[in-house]
VEXDRENTOR-176000 format. One line per field, with one value per residue (C-alpha): x, y, z; residue in one letter. Coordinates in nm, 3 decimals. Last residue first. Layout:
BEGIN
px: X, ...
py: Y, ...
pz: Z, ...
residuo: a, ...
***
This chain:
BEGIN
px: -1.902, -2.086, -2.347, -2.078, -1.980, -2.299, -2.175, -1.904, -2.160, -2.086, -1.988, -2.066, -2.371, -2.661, -2.495, -2.292, -2.582, -2.800, -2.522, -2.490, -2.867, -2.856, -2.564, -2.759, -3.067, -2.872, -2.665, -2.980, -3.130, -2.820, -2.586, -2.471, -2.807, -2.814, -2.765, -3.093, -3.188, -2.870, -2.899, -3.264, -3.200, -2.920, -3.127, -3.425, -3.220, -3.000, -2.843, -2.666, -2.651, -2.796, -2.990, -2.968, -2.641, -2.422, -2.548, -2.419, -2.067, -2.125, -2.105, -2.165, -2.476, -2.571, -2.647, -2.745, -2.884, -3.052, -3.210, -3.332, -3.514, -3.657, -3.815, -4.002, -4.052, -3.700, -3.568, -3.444, -3.078, -3.055, -2.774, -2.510, -2.528, -2.486, -2.131, -1.999, -2.197, -2.072, -1.715, -1.747, -1.937, -1.661, -1.390, -1.567, -1.660, -1.333, -1.115, -0.811, -0.444, -0.282, 0.077, 0.149, 0.349, 0.103, 0.110, -0.005, -0.155, -0.398, -0.704, -0.494, -0.292, -0.608, -0.782, -0.478, -0.452, -0.826, -0.804, -0.505, -0.648, -0.989, -0.829, -0.641, -0.960, -1.139, -0.863, -0.860, -1.238, -1.449, -1.454, -1.760, -2.051, -2.266, -1.985, -1.940, -1.575, -1.694, -1.954, -1.702, -1.448, -1.698, -1.787, -1.413, -1.355, -1.644, -1.509, -1.158, -1.301, -1.484, -1.163, -0.938, -1.103, -1.266, -1.095, -0.798, -0.857, -0.548, -0.604, -0.413, -0.694, -0.771, -0.537, -0.661, -0.538, -0.788, -0.984, -0.782, -0.417, -0.363, -0.574, -0.389, -0.674, -0.728, -0.620, -0.954, -0.784, -0.417, -0.137, -0.243, -0.116, 0.236, 0.554, 0.392, 0.617, 0.482, 0.744, 0.541, 0.589, 0.792, 0.503, 0.637, 0.498, 0.688, 0.620, 0.615, 0.884, 0.857, 1.235, 1.347, 1.701, 1.899, 2.197, 2.181, 2.394, 2.215, 2.317, 2.147, 2.192, 1.821, 1.861, 1.926, 2.258, 2.240, 2.457, 2.734, 2.909, 2.766, 2.419, 2.300, 2.072, 1.754, 1.417, 1.248, 1.058, 1.239, 0.997, 1.118, 0.921, 0.917, 0.846, 0.502, 0.334, 0.527, 0.419, 0.056, 0.098, 0.211, -0.138, -0.300, -0.356, -0.535, -0.244, -0.392, -0.275, -0.329, -0.582, -0.865, -0.630, -0.552, -0.215, 0.014, 0.076, -0.284, -0.289, 0.036, -0.099, -0.414, -0.204, -0.005, -0.325, -0.468, -0.150, -0.166, -0.511, -0.716, -0.823, -0.825, -0.583, -0.816, -1.081, -0.854, -0.841, -1.222, -1.251, -0.989, -1.207, -1.492, -1.254, -1.107, -1.446, -1.564, -1.231, -1.274, -1.593, -1.915, -2.005, -1.775, -1.972, -2.292, -2.145, -2.052, -1.689, -1.713, -2.039, -1.837, -1.855, -1.489, -1.374, -1.566, -1.880, -1.847, -1.834, -2.207, -2.330, -1.988, -1.673, -1.478, -1.448, -1.299, -1.005, -0.805, -0.672, -0.310, -0.213, 0.164, 0.412, 0.698, 1.012, 0.960, 1.205, 1.075, 1.346, 1.334, 1.579, 1.678, 1.428, 1.166, 0.839, 0.967, 0.976, 0.605, 0.498, 0.731, 0.596, 0.231, 0.257, 0.492, 0.237, -0.033, 0.206, 0.466, 0.812, 1.160, 1.207, 1.547, 1.633, 1.883, 1.893, 1.796, 1.541, 1.525, 1.507, 1.245, 1.003, 0.967, 0.890, 0.987, 1.075, 0.790, 0.896, 1.212, 1.540, 1.873, 2.112, 2.402, 2.733, 2.612, 2.834, 2.555, 2.337, 2.603, 2.380, 2.022, 1.850, 1.524, 1.396, 1.070, 0.948, 0.806, 0.470, 0.233, 0.050, -0.165, -0.124, -0.465, -0.350, -0.639, -0.560, -0.796, -0.874, -0.648, -0.388, -0.228, 0.127, 0.213, 0.552, 0.615, 0.851, 0.581, 0.380, 0.492, 0.278, 0.314, 0.039, -0.012, -0.246, -0.505, -0.486, -0.480, -0.108, -0.035, 0.035, 0.289, 0.257, 0.550, 0.647, 0.333, 0.360, 0.140, 0.130, -0.249, -0.464, -0.794, -1.115, -1.246, -1.189, -1.455, -1.774, -1.977, -2.040, -1.709, -1.504, -1.687, -1.649, -1.275, -1.251, -1.441, -1.204, -0.906, -1.077, -1.118, -0.752, -0.631, -0.846, -1.165, -1.240, -1.596, -1.957, -2.163, -2.202, -2.531, -2.481, -2.160, -2.207, -2.156, -2.254, -2.116, -1.776, -1.657, -1.368, -1.599, -1.849, -1.566, -1.401, -1.074, -0.751, -0.741, -0.666, -0.356, -0.410, -0.302, 0.026, 0.236, 0.046, 0.125, -0.145, -0.337, -0.409, -0.120, -0.264, -0.598, -0.582, -0.345, -0.032, 0.140, 0.189, -0.180, -0.315, -0.680, -0.877, -1.208, -1.451, -1.686, -2.056, -2.120, -2.132, -1.795, -1.644, -1.778, -1.674, -1.327, -1.267, -1.380, -1.108, -0.838, -0.878, -0.850, -0.570, -0.593, -0.328, -0.306, -0.643, -0.661, -0.983, -1.158, -1.433, -1.809, -1.999, -2.348, -2.630
py: 0.985, 0.675, 0.654, 0.584, 0.278, 0.089, 0.030, -0.194, -0.461, -0.607, -0.969, -1.261, -1.360, -1.335, -1.170, -0.930, -0.854, -0.765, -0.557, -0.363, -0.305, -0.176, 0.050, 0.170, 0.262, 0.426, 0.621, 0.754, 0.853, 1.050, 0.926, 1.103, 1.130, 1.355, 1.204, 1.218, 0.859, 0.723, 0.934, 0.847, 0.479, 0.475, 0.645, 0.419, 0.099, 0.139, -0.207, -0.352, -0.699, -0.731, -0.478, -0.125, -0.063, -0.192, 0.074, 0.336, 0.242, 0.449, 0.271, 0.581, 0.556, 0.326, -0.001, 0.103, 0.449, 0.337, 0.037, 0.258, 0.490, 0.209, 0.019, -0.301, -0.272, -0.147, -0.452, -0.433, -0.456, -0.636, -0.484, -0.728, -0.715, -1.082, -1.050, -1.301, -1.142, -0.800, -0.931, -1.021, -0.697, -0.487, -0.669, -0.648, -0.281, -0.161, -0.343, -0.462, -0.371, -0.552, -0.469, -0.326, -0.601, -0.677, -0.320, -0.361, -0.705, -0.559, -0.778, -1.078, -1.068, -0.983, -1.297, -1.517, -1.397, -1.454, -1.811, -1.900, -1.745, -1.903, -2.247, -2.182, -2.077, -2.388, -2.612, -2.429, -2.470, -2.161, -1.897, -1.880, -1.640, -1.553, -1.695, -1.359, -1.364, -1.435, -1.157, -0.904, -1.011, -0.954, -0.611, -0.546, -0.617, -0.393, -0.106, -0.159, -0.130, 0.186, 0.340, 0.237, 0.470, 0.443, 0.343, 0.111, -0.011, -0.084, -0.358, -0.385, -0.219, -0.507, -0.796, -1.085, -1.315, -1.519, -1.572, -1.872, -1.961, -2.214, -2.009, -1.679, -1.426, -1.077, -1.047, -1.210, -1.529, -1.440, -1.504, -1.195, -0.993, -1.070, -1.133, -1.214, -1.314, -1.420, -1.361, -1.070, -0.706, -0.603, -0.650, -0.507, -0.493, -0.257, 0.104, 0.329, 0.461, 0.837, 0.855, 1.217, 1.277, 1.598, 1.773, 1.633, 1.681, 1.520, 1.250, 1.136, 0.783, 0.695, 0.466, 0.766, 0.859, 1.039, 1.296, 1.403, 1.090, 0.858, 0.711, 0.437, 0.337, 0.517, 0.472, 0.512, 0.837, 1.151, 1.426, 1.787, 1.980, 2.361, 2.389, 2.543, 2.238, 2.006, 2.221, 2.203, 1.830, 1.778, 1.836, 1.538, 1.339, 1.005, 0.791, 0.480, 0.123, -0.087, -0.272, -0.017, 0.252, 0.046, 0.150, 0.429, 0.597, 0.716, 0.831, 1.023, 1.204, 1.302, 1.427, 1.649, 1.784, 1.858, 2.044, 2.241, 2.378, 2.455, 2.090, 1.891, 1.626, 1.573, 1.459, 1.170, 1.066, 1.067, 0.829, 0.608, 0.578, 0.424, 0.192, 0.087, 0.015, -0.193, -0.379, -0.444, -0.639, -0.511, -0.569, -0.287, -0.054, -0.162, -0.107, 0.254, 0.371, 0.497, 0.677, 0.929, 0.943, 0.853, 1.116, 1.388, 1.532, 1.898, 1.834, 1.758, 1.581, 1.442, 1.574, 1.666, 1.468, 1.612, 1.483, 1.405, 1.055, 0.967, 0.652, 0.618, 0.655, 0.418, 0.382, 0.726, 0.998, 1.347, 1.612, 1.939, 2.220, 2.535, 2.430, 2.662, 2.585, 2.243, 2.128, 2.184, 2.011, 1.716, 1.678, 1.692, 1.455, 1.236, 1.195, 1.071, 0.831, 0.916, 0.768, 0.915, 1.287, 1.432, 1.777, 2.039, 2.302, 2.670, 2.612, 2.247, 2.278, 2.548, 2.276, 2.158, 1.813, 1.506, 1.203, 0.984, 1.076, 0.873, 1.058, 1.088, 1.382, 1.434, 1.250, 0.955, 0.654, 0.447, 0.520, 0.373, 0.105, 0.163, -0.013, 0.172, 0.243, 0.097, 0.293, 0.096, 0.211, 0.293, -0.034, -0.022, -0.068, -0.231, -0.570, -0.742, -0.975, -1.232, -1.408, -1.171, -1.212, -0.904, -0.796, -0.439, -0.264, 0.078, 0.332, 0.585, 0.320, -0.026, -0.316, -0.695, -0.899, -1.268, -1.423, -1.701, -2.007, -2.245, -2.308, -1.936, -1.699, -1.424, -1.049, -0.828, -0.472, -0.296, 0.077, 0.297, 0.674, 0.649, 0.375, 0.360, 0.196, 0.508, 0.696, 0.494, 0.641, 0.611, 0.980, 1.091, 0.857, 0.965, 1.333, 1.277, 1.112, 1.401, 1.653, 1.465, 1.477, 1.853, 1.893, 1.682, 1.890, 1.723, 1.675, 1.772, 1.656, 1.900, 1.836, 1.745, 1.378, 1.347, 0.966, 0.809, 0.441, 0.388, 0.529, 0.842, 0.846, 0.770, 1.044, 1.290, 1.253, 1.059, 1.245, 1.426, 1.797, 1.971, 2.248, 2.033, 1.969, 1.893, 1.900, 1.544, 1.474, 1.229, 1.205, 0.961, 0.750, 0.894, 0.893, 1.092, 1.075, 0.806, 0.437, 0.346, 0.047, -0.054, -0.253, -0.418, -0.636, -0.770, -0.683, -0.693, -0.312, -0.306, -0.513, -0.275, 0.039, -0.077, -0.191, 0.152, 0.325, 0.068, 0.104, 0.483, 0.488, 0.369, 0.095, -0.263, -0.391, -0.640, -0.839, -1.007, -1.212, -1.234, -1.523, -1.460, -1.708
pz: -2.572, -2.443, -2.717, -2.976, -2.777, -2.859, -3.213, -3.073, -2.984, -2.639, -2.586, -2.356, -2.568, -2.323, -2.024, -2.238, -2.469, -2.170, -2.017, -2.342, -2.350, -1.992, -2.079, -2.381, -2.179, -1.896, -2.147, -2.316, -1.980, -1.888, -1.618, -1.302, -1.131, -0.827, -0.479, -0.286, -0.369, -0.213, 0.101, 0.162, 0.096, 0.352, 0.623, 0.559, 0.541, 0.852, 0.856, 1.159, 1.001, 0.650, 0.447, 0.306, 0.493, 0.211, -0.028, 0.218, 0.100, -0.213, -0.546, -0.756, -0.974, -1.260, -1.077, -0.726, -0.804, -1.128, -0.957, -0.671, -0.911, -1.125, -0.832, -0.917, -1.293, -1.357, -1.174, -0.818, -0.716, -0.382, -0.181, -0.053, 0.326, 0.416, 0.545, 0.292, 0.010, 0.119, 0.101, -0.269, -0.340, -0.184, -0.379, -0.715, -0.691, -0.537, -0.791, -0.600, -0.556, -0.260, -0.355, -0.697, -0.868, -1.149, -1.289, -1.653, -1.580, -1.328, -1.392, -1.489, -1.168, -0.973, -1.101, -1.041, -0.684, -0.633, -0.771, -0.553, -0.238, -0.305, -0.328, -0.006, 0.172, 0.046, 0.186, 0.519, 0.544, 0.486, 0.759, 0.977, 1.014, 1.316, 1.527, 1.703, 1.590, 1.236, 1.236, 1.367, 1.102, 0.823, 0.959, 0.997, 0.629, 0.527, 0.739, 0.605, 0.254, 0.358, 0.497, 0.200, -0.049, -0.392, -0.713, -0.760, -0.407, -0.196, 0.059, 0.386, 0.583, 0.818, 0.891, 1.102, 1.378, 1.585, 1.261, 1.137, 1.195, 0.915, 0.672, 0.728, 0.718, 0.573, 0.209, 0.122, 0.240, 0.274, 0.023, -0.175, 0.121, -0.001, 0.193, 0.526, 0.814, 1.152, 1.422, 1.558, 1.660, 1.357, 1.113, 0.786, 0.435, 0.208, 0.119, -0.185, -0.415, -0.381, -0.345, -0.309, -0.435, -0.375, -0.533, -0.888, -1.199, -1.493, -1.740, -2.060, -2.197, -2.236, -1.936, -1.714, -1.556, -1.222, -1.052, -0.820, -0.696, -0.961, -0.998, -1.230, -1.518, -1.407, -1.574, -1.910, -1.894, -1.782, -1.683, -1.642, -1.379, -1.370, -1.743, -1.695, -1.853, -1.621, -1.326, -1.435, -1.482, -1.121, -0.977, -1.150, -0.831, -0.835, -0.952, -1.112, -1.052, -1.361, -1.574, -1.577, -1.706, -2.019, -2.155, -2.035, -2.372, -2.417, -2.056, -2.098, -2.405, -2.218, -1.927, -2.164, -2.320, -1.976, -1.879, -2.206, -2.129, -2.440, -2.447, -2.771, -2.644, -2.347, -2.595, -2.690, -2.326, -2.307, -2.602, -2.438, -2.129, -2.329, -2.509, -2.175, -2.013, -2.307, -2.313, -1.942, -2.018, -1.852, -1.487, -1.380, -1.607, -1.431, -1.084, -1.157, -1.179, -1.540, -1.454, -1.257, -0.876, -0.819, -1.071, -0.890, -1.043, -1.137, -1.512, -1.517, -1.830, -1.910, -2.070, -1.757, -1.439, -1.124, -0.919, -1.229, -1.298, -1.378, -1.567, -1.566, -1.850, -1.781, -1.569, -1.417, -1.315, -1.235, -1.268, -1.075, -1.154, -0.968, -0.701, -0.548, -0.731, -0.840, -0.478, -0.424, -0.745, -0.687, -0.333, -0.436, -0.733, -0.532, -0.255, -0.496, -0.667, -0.929, -0.881, -0.834, -0.767, -0.861, -0.731, -0.844, -0.572, -0.555, -0.280, -0.178, 0.201, 0.147, 0.031, 0.389, 0.532, 0.330, 0.545, 0.417, 0.064, 0.119, 0.146, -0.039, 0.020, -0.218, -0.231, -0.439, -0.369, -0.209, -0.514, -0.743, -0.894, -0.793, -0.504, -0.444, -0.091, 0.039, 0.341, 0.636, 0.773, 0.487, 0.424, 0.735, 1.110, 1.144, 1.273, 1.453, 1.743, 1.891, 2.219, 2.409, 2.687, 2.846, 2.932, 3.026, 3.010, 3.163, 3.010, 2.934, 2.749, 2.640, 2.521, 2.540, 2.377, 2.452, 2.198, 2.232, 2.008, 2.310, 2.261, 2.280, 1.991, 2.052, 1.997, 2.093, 2.186, 2.069, 2.130, 2.346, 2.303, 2.278, 2.435, 2.247, 2.376, 2.550, 2.224, 2.041, 2.185, 1.864, 1.798, 1.949, 1.732, 1.417, 1.509, 1.560, 1.217, 1.055, 1.216, 1.072, 0.733, 0.753, 0.851, 0.558, 0.326, 0.215, -0.151, -0.240, -0.274, -0.069, 0.300, 0.467, 0.377, 0.578, 0.586, 0.930, 0.915, 0.567, 0.663, 0.486, 0.237, -0.056, 0.030, 0.100, -0.240, -0.281, -0.370, -0.038, -0.022, 0.104, 0.361, 0.655, 0.472, 0.781, 1.111, 1.215, 1.475, 1.262, 0.891, 0.833, 1.117, 1.226, 1.605, 1.822, 2.036, 1.830, 1.915, 1.902, 2.096, 2.065, 2.324, 2.233, 2.430, 2.163, 2.162, 1.788, 1.779, 1.958, 1.678, 1.410, 1.600, 1.695, 1.338, 1.215, 1.415, 1.336, 0.961, 0.941, 1.198, 1.555, 1.531, 1.657, 1.776, 2.063, 2.102, 2.394, 2.233, 2.280, 2.120, 1.986, 2.037
residuo: d, l, y, r, l, h, w, k, p, v, w, n, f, l, k, c, f, f, l, s, i, e, l, y, i, i, k, s, t, s, t, i, g, p, f, s, l, l, f, k, r, s, k, e, p, v, s, h, p, g, n, l, r, y, q, a, a, f, q, p, g, h, l, l, k, i, r, l, k, p, n, e, w, f, s, p, i, e, p, m, c, g, v, l, k, a, l, s, d, m, y, h, c, y, n, v, l, s, a, v, n, p, t, v, y, y, e, k, k, w, f, e, a, d, s, v, i, t, q, k, q, d, e, i, s, p, l, e, q, q, e, s, l, i, q, a, l, y, r, s, q, m, e, a, i, v, p, i, g, g, q, q, p, r, v, f, g, v, f, s, l, s, p, g, i, e, p, i, f, m, q, k, f, l, d, r, m, n, n, i, k, i, d, t, f, p, f, n, l, q, y, g, t, c, c, i, v, e, d, i, d, e, r, t, g, d, k, f, v, v, g, t, e, d, f, r, e, i, g, g, i, n, p, t, v, h, g, d, a, i, h, k, f, v, r, e, n, k, t, v, a, q, n, v, p, s, g, s, h, l, l, w, s, g, r, i, r, v, d, i, n, k, s, e, l, y, k, k, f, i, k, k, a, s, r, f, h, f, s, k, p, l, k, n, v, i, r, s, t, l, w, s, t, d, i, t, f, y, p, d, e, q, f, a, m, y, r, p, a, v, a, q, y, r, r, l, s, l, i, c, k, e, a, v, a, s, v, e, s, t, i, d, s, s, s, e, g, l, g, i, c, l, v, k, k, g, r, y, n, e, q, e, r, y, q, q, s, h, i, v, n, g, e, f, e, d, l, g, e, f, d, p, m, k, p, t, q, f, l, g, s, c, a, v, v, a, d, y, v, e, t, t, s, e, g, e, s, e, t, v, v, t, w, s, s, d, d, n, q, q, i, s, e, i, s, t, n, l, h, i, h, e, m, l, g, f, k, d, c, y, e, h, l, y, n, r, y, e, l, k, s, w, f, k, l, r, e, k, s, p, v, y, d, s, y, a, m, f, y, n, s, i, t, l, h, l, d, d, y, h, k, n, v, g, f, v, g, g, i, g, e, s, k, e, f, c, t, v, q, h, g, e, e, k, l, q, k, i, t, t, i, g, s, l, g, a, g, v, i, c, v, k, k, t, t, k, m
***
């Protein structure tokens, strides 16, 4: 017997949209509040950069229950993705559950574990009681500004990347960009085209991935559909993965394109790419190669009134500073304080509070996209609220929190302080087991084609609709089997042999690596 709950969802971005759908599918009464005038969060009504393209391919940014299977594999523009989100909402009737231009004023827990939510729209305040609240406001709300010595004395303009709008504001100026994430790669590239000088300041060489793979059977596969992101490679030791990737980096050094050679050098200096956050936007390297962007690796010592002093002792006059330094956790509508999402069970639940308050979409996958992770999280939440599944005991949750945090700390030892970073493969599979939708990987004797797709192919979210609650097995199987193979027969054989050795002896013979060139 399913239980129906009255649920409040905060935010109609990528996470909020799919949470509405998954909860609605389980029969829950859902109301979503969005403070802006449109859905989609950072991909919503803001018209800036509509022509820029996403850093995750369309099949990994699409939800498992609405795969754009008739489209070719590509990177959507911001406008194309916004259109996809509206199609998704229209298909599943989600807009009727969303209240736009409505802000959350406060959320307070009641003695009976229900929640009183106060909202404001057009000057009018409304109070409503809900059985559960789901925060889907995301990681990109409150900018995190750096605290450098002398920055408050700097006479030039200092902004966060969230405030950046027009490159023309920087024409003829000396600009300092700090940090290299996906947004920084775009902003730094744009600014450098008009600035007198553009300096990119980094504390260390960072791992930067291209959108498309080179040096494999088909160079037109996207980076997130390469064999390096397959489930079988993620089952092998990280050293195996790193050595395989390192061979590719060395090939970059032989490229005829100077920007590719520069990126290859950075990757070799940055350390293991599988053990750190990776920037999925290589755009800036063309501007470095052209001399429009001057990197300074090592970090900033201090600012003075008119410039910056780097830790290598050099000083530069600067007019403008753009801080591409990320975001910090912030939930201004509640007294509950969370310093680190790692302190939550599966980065979703506070053990002492339980399922009546959850956080969806506050996970950053090293590969793959946030939308499908939010979808899997909300599927789990929907099952729990329906009492088809239940959370472990508080003690067991706390033990899992500690062990998971330690696992991710070791996994991403190069960048241990990057908030909420997880391995897409491991995290999705761990949640899928809780939901009951983990795909069953057949042996070669049972179904060789499906085994190759599930184990050696891209880990598309459609895999998690083959079985379990609200599955669409025929549709999912058709999509998975229709996607072209990304791994040669010889690689499949040797990856299988490597996995066999790994399971049997917990090691992989180094001589296998020569087959992975």
